[in-house]
C-alpha positions in Angstrom: 8.3 -27.0 -7.7 4.8 -27.5 -7.0 3.3 -24.6 -5.6 -0.2 -22.8 -4.2 -0.1 -19.4 -4.5 -2.6 -17.4 -2.3 -3.5 -13.4 -3.3 -6.0 -11.2 -3.7 -5.4 -7.5 -5.2 -3.4 -6.5 -7.7 -0.6 -6.1 -5.9 0.2 -9.9 -6.7 -0.3 -10.4 -9.7 2.8 -10.0 -11.1 4.4 -13.0 -9.1 1.9 -15.1 -10.0 2.3 -14.3 -13.8 6.4 -15.2 -13.0 5.5 -18.3 -11.7 3.2 -19.2 -14.3 6.1 -18.4 -17.3 8.7 -20.4 -14.8 9.3 -23.9 -16.1 11.1 -24.4 -13.0 7.2 -24.0 -10.9 3.7 -25.7 -11.0 1.2 -23.9 -9.9 -0.9 -26.5 -8.7 -4.0 -24.2 -7.7 -4.6 -20.0 -7.3 -6.1 -19.4 -3.5 -8.5 -15.9 -3.4 -10.3 -14.0 -1.8 -13.8 -15.2 -2.8 -15.5 -12.4 -5.3 -17.0 -9.6 -3.4 -18.5 -5.9 -4.4 -15.9 -3.8 -5.8 -15.5 -0.3 -6.9 -17.9 2.2 -7.0 -20.9 0.7 -8.0 -20.0 -2.2 -5.2 -20.4 -4.7 -8.3 -19.6 -8.3 -7.6 -16.7 -9.2 -9.2 -13.5 -11.4 -9.0 -9.9 -10.6 -7.4 -7.5 -9.2 -9.9 -6.1 -12.4 -8.7 -8.4 -14.7 -9.6 -8.4 -13.2 -13.4 -5.0 -13.5 -13.8 -5.6 -17.1 -12.6 -8.3 -17.6 -14.9 -6.9 -16.3 -18.2 -4.5 -18.8 -17.3 -6.5 -21.8 -16.8 -5.4 -22.4 -13.2 -7.2 -24.1 -10.6 -8.9 -21.7 -8.3 -10.0 -21.9 -4.8 -11.7 -19.1 -3.1 -12.5 -20.4 0.8 -14.4 -18.2 3.4 -12.3 -19.0 5.8 -9.2 -20.5 5.8 -9.3 -22.1 8.7 -12.1 -24.3 7.6 -11.8 -28.1 7.4 -12.3 -27.6 3.9 -9.5 -25.6 4.1 -7.3 -27.9 5.6 -8.7 -31.0 3.9 -7.9 -28.9 0.1 -4.2 -28.2 0.9 -3.3 -31.9 2.3 -4.6 -33.5 -0.8 -2.4 -31.0 -3.0 0.8 -31.2 -0.4 2.4 -29.5 -1.9 6.2 -28.5 -2.1 5.2 -24.7 -1.5 3.3 -22.2 -0.8 3.1 -18.5 -1.8 1.1 -15.9 0.1 1.5 -12.1 -1.2 -1.7 -9.8 0.3 -4.0 -12.6 0.4 -6.3 -11.5 3.4 -6.8 -14.2 5.7 -4.6 -15.7 8.9 -2.9 -19.0 7.9 -3.4 -21.3 10.6 -0.2 -23.0 12.3 -2.2 -26.3 10.9 -2.0 -25.2 6.8 1.8 -23.7 7.4 2.9 -27.7 8.3 1.5 -28.9 5.1 4.2 -28.0 2.5 7.2 -29.5 2.2 9.4 -26.3 2.2 6.8 -24.1 3.6 4.7 -20.8 3.1 6.9 -18.0 2.1 5.5 -14.4 2.1 6.6 -11.1 -0.3 6.3 -8.4 2.3 6.9 -4.9 1.2 9.0 -3.6 3.3 12.4 -3.9 4.7 11.0 -6.2 7.7 11.0 -6.0 10.4 10.3 -2.3 9.9 7.2 -1.7 9.4 5.0 -4.8 9.5 1.3 -4.7 9.3 -1.1 -4.0 6.8 -0.1 -0.9 5.0 4.2 -0.8 4.4 4.0 1.5 1.5 1.5 4.2 2.7 3.3 4.2 5.8 7.0 4.6 5.0 5.9 7.0 2.6 4.0 8.9 4.9 6.8 9.1 7.7 8.8 10.7 5.1 11.1 7.4 4.1 13.3 8.2 1.9 13.7 4.0 1.1 11.9 1.3 1.6 12.5 -2.7 0.3 11.0 -5.8 -0.1 11.5 -8.8 1.7 10.3 -12.5 0.7 10.1 -14.3 4.2 9.1 -18.1 6.0 5.6 -17.9 7.4 5.1 -18.1 10.6 1.9 -17.6 12.7 2.8 -14.4 13.7 2.1 -10.8 11.9 4.9 -10.6 9.3 7.3 -11.8 12.5 8.7 -14.8 9.9 12.3 -16.0 9.1 14.1 -14.0 6.2 15.2 -15.5 3.1 15.8 -12.6 0.8 15.6 -8.9 0.8 16.0 -5.7 -2.0 16.0 -2.1 -0.8 14.3 0.2 -3.2 14.5 4.5 -3.3 11.2 6.3 -3.1 10.9 9.0 -5.6 10.2 12.7 -3.7 6.9 12.5 -5.9 6.4 9.1 -6.2 2.7 8.1 -4.6 1.5 5.0 -2.9 0.0 3.4 -6.1 2.9 4.3 -7.8 5.2 2.7 -5.6 3.2 -0.3 -5.0 3.3 -0.8 -8.5 7.2 -0.3 -9.0 7.1 -2.8 -6.2 5.1 -5.4 -7.4 7.4 -5.7 -10.4 10.2 -5.9 -8.2 9.5 -8.5 -6.3 8.1 -10.9 -8.9 12.0 -12.0 -9.9 12.4 -12.2 -6.0 10.3 -14.3 -5.2 10.8 -17.2 -8.0 14.5 -16.2 -7.4 14.2 -17.0 -3.1 12.3 -20.1 -4.2 14.7 -21.3 -5.9 17.4 -20.9 -3.6 15.3 -21.9 -0.6 15.0 -25.1 -2.3 18.7 -25.7 -3.2 20.0 -24.5 0.1 21.4 -21.9 -1.1 19.5 -19.7 1.1 18.7 -20.1 5.3 15.7 -18.9 6.6 17.5 -15.9 9.7 15.6 -15.0 12.3 13.6 -11.1 12.7 15.2 -8.8 15.0 12.2 -7.9 16.9 13.6 -5.2 19.1 14.0 -3.2 15.6 10.1 -4.0 14.4 7.9 -0.9 13.4 4.2 -1.5 12.7 2.4 0.1 9.9 -1.5 -0.3 11.1 -4.2 -0.6 8.7 -5.3 2.8 6.8 -8.4 4.0 8.8 -10.9 7.4 7.2 -9.1 9.1 10.0 -6.1 9.4 9.3 -6.7 11.7 6.2 -7.3 14.6 8.1 -4.7 17.1 7.6 -3.4 18.7 10.8 -2.6 21.8 9.1 0.1 22.3 12.4 2.3 20.1 10.3 4.6 21.2 8.0 4.2 21.2 4.2 6.2 18.1 3.3 4.8 16.4 6.3 1.1 17.6 4.7 2.5 16.6 1.1 3.7 13.2 2.5 0.0 12.1 3.4 -1.5 13.6 0.4 1.1 10.8 -1.0 0.9 7.8 0.8 -2.7 7.9 1.4 -3.4 8.0 -2.2 -6.1 6.9 -3.4 -7.9 6.1 -0.3 -8.6 7.6 1.9 -7.0 10.3 0.6 -5.9 13.4 2.3 -8.9 16.2 2.9 -10.1 19.1 5.2 -12.9 21.4 5.7 -14.1 24.1 4.3 -16.8 26.6 4.6 -18.2 23.6 6.6 -18.0 21.0 3.9 -15.9 18.0 3.5 -12.5 18.5 1.0 -9.9 16.6 -0.6 -6.9 18.6 -1.4 -3.9 18.1 -3.6 -0.2 19.9 -3.4 3.5 20.3 -2.7 5.4 22.6 -0.9 6.8 25.8 -1.7 9.4 28.1 -0.2 8.2 31.2 1.3 8.9 34.3 -0.2 8.9 36.5 2.6 5.3 37.8 1.5 4.2 40.1 4.6 0.4 38.6 4.0 1.9 35.5 5.3 2.9 37.1 8.3 0.5 35.9 11.8 -1.5 34.3 9.3 -3.2 31.1 11.5 -2.3 27.5 9.9 -4.6 27.2 7.3 -5.0 30.4 6.0 -5.2 30.8 2.4 -2.7 34.0 0.6 -4.2 34.6 -2.7 -1.9 36.1 -5.3 -1.8 36.4 -8.9 0.4 33.8 -9.5 -1.0 30.9 -7.4 -3.3 30.0 -4.0 -0.8 29.1 -1.0 -1.3 27.8 2.4 -0.3 28.3 5.7 1.0 25.8 7.1 3.5 24.4 10.4 6.8 26.7 10.8 5.6 28.8 8.8 6.1 26.3 5.7 3.5 26.8 2.7 1.5 24.2 0.6 1.3 25.3 -3.3 -2.4 24.7 -3.8 -2.8 22.5 -7.4 -6.5 20.8 -7.0 -9.6 20.8 -4.6 -12.3 18.1 -4.5 -15.4 19.8 -2.7 -17.6 16.0 -1.1 -20.0 15.6 -3.9 -18.5 17.2 -6.2 -15.6 16.3 -9.1 -12.0 17.4 -8.4 -11.2 20.9 -10.2 -7.8 22.7 -10.2 -6.7 25.8 -7.9 -7.2 28.1 -9.8 -11.1 27.2 -10.8 -11.6 26.5 -7.4 -10.4 30.4 -6.4 -12.5 31.9 -8.7 -16.1 30.1 -8.0 -15.7 30.4 -4.4 -14.5 33.6 -4.6 -11.7 32.9 -2.3 -9.8 35.5 -0.7 -6.0 35.8 1.6 -7.0 35.0 4.8 -9.6 32.5 4.6 -8.8 29.3 6.4 -8.7 25.8 5.0 -10.2 22.9 8.3 -11.5 26.3 10.5 
């Protein structure tokens, strides 16, 4: 089967390598975003997918826009049996969707129609989901609205962060992509329309979504810490300065020092520091990073700041 593969981030790399490794597929070209400034130094660098394609000696195409005539000519010249797209980063116009014999297949990191959109992994964790999954679907002009080919359910670990879950899902998704393509080509599976009445949307993450509302329960805040890693992270303010925090819920111990304290208030004991959250819950503080400084442990932070019980985060 002649394939054109479109993808950009690390999440797409395992599936690309799976297709390279299987003799049933010939990856005729790899399409990825143009080299961009990346990382803290903002140095111009290739995408993870481009790096993997270069290692394999594959033909690489990096259009600025898939809407261009040049992009259409590129796909029309190859005329692949199928195109695979995973986290590529551009909308595919209808005129390109019509070129491959089978069509375009997408790997999406949710059990569609739940969590359509740009950040399904993050929002599943933020919302406290116990399970999620992977979906292969036939691409259509809508936003993750195409008919479903196959799905795999995945449990979310109690302490799993978004990057950890993404890495695990990428590895599990790679064989699903290959299996779906082969079965689709043989007519062993047929695309099933999504039930749009059950759809939900996983919007792109913004920095402000990382701001902690101490009126939420400790469990809800912990889910945001996990789901918003590494960006934008979960943050608050301390003595007027922005700071990122890490911690996990703990059971209240009946300490009278907590009675009447406002959410965001700190309870300091010989053992640790807790932050009062909504409904009387507590977050055990593990680490803090004040803006412009390095991340340090909670005890070091408390000693350096001479933190006392009753002082507040987010005040």
